[in-house]
C-alpha positions, 0 to 999 in steps of 0.5 A, a space after each residue: 883301670 886306674 883312677 885318672 884314666 877312669 876320670 878320662 873316661 867319665 869325661 869322654 862319656 860326658 861329651 857324647 851327648 845324652 844317648 849315654 847319660 845312664 851309662 856315665 850316671 851309673 859309672 859316677 856314682 860307682 866312682 862316688 861310692 868307692 872313691 879311689 885312694 889314688 883319685 884327688 879329694 878335690 874332684 868329688 865335687 866335680 864328680 857329683 855336679 856331674 852325676 846331679 847334671 846327669 841325673 836330672 838327664 836321665 829317665 825315672 827308672 834310671 833315677 831310681 836304680 841309682 838312688 839304690 846304688 847310693 843308698 849307702 850314702 843318703 847325704 850324697 843320694 839328696 845332694 845329687 838326685 833330689 826328690 819332688 817329694 811326691 807333688 808332681 804325682 799328686 798334682 797328675 792325680 788331681 789331674 786325673 791321672 791313673 794311680 797305677 800308672 802314676 805310681 808305677 812311674 815313680 816307683 819304677 815297678 810294672 802296673 800289675 805289680 803296682 795293681 797288686 800293691 794297691 789292692 792289699 788291704 792292710 796298706 803295707 805294701 803300699 807303704 813299702 813301695 811309698 817309703 822305698 821310693 822316698 816318698 813321704 807320709 803325705 803322699 802315702 796318705 793321699 794314695 792310701 786315700 785314694 786307693 779307697 779299699 779302707 771300709 771305714 775311719 778306723 781302717 784308714 787310720 790303721 793304713 796310714 800307721 803302716 807307713 810309719 811302722 815300715 822301716 826305710 831299709 825294709 822298704 828300700 830293700 822290698 822295692 828293689 826286690 819288686 824291681 828285680 823281678 820286673 828286669 827277670 821277667 824282662 829278659 
């Protein structure tokens, strides 16, 4: 499909309403990642705006897949799919939310996988999940304390140090692998 035909197809998807937002968002993300040479450069801004709009209208799992897809261009991901940095998650937990459900929703992982992550006494799995999902150290710290498996202050600080030791690329790769396990199990 030529670039102009692809743009027309995207505009047609946009006109079909919210039911096809996920398909639209994924196709626009793919277009932005591999921008065709025969596509006018001034159309990029329109495509970014379209992706940002579609990104606000899709579910958390789709947004997470889009972030992974846009991993090669972090500035683009930050522009079109800004994160809430976990404030909503922490507020939900303070309001009595279940840590397993809240973390599953924000990472796109199953509740059983989150339970395994929270049971990891070292805190490394939680650090991977949080960093892979783009959650900051403050959110990780709150989650690590709420998970509450540290027996003393020294263990608690050791858990917090795990977050700083985890590389973003490794965390994103691990989170993607965990999500793929969920998808494969569903098939």
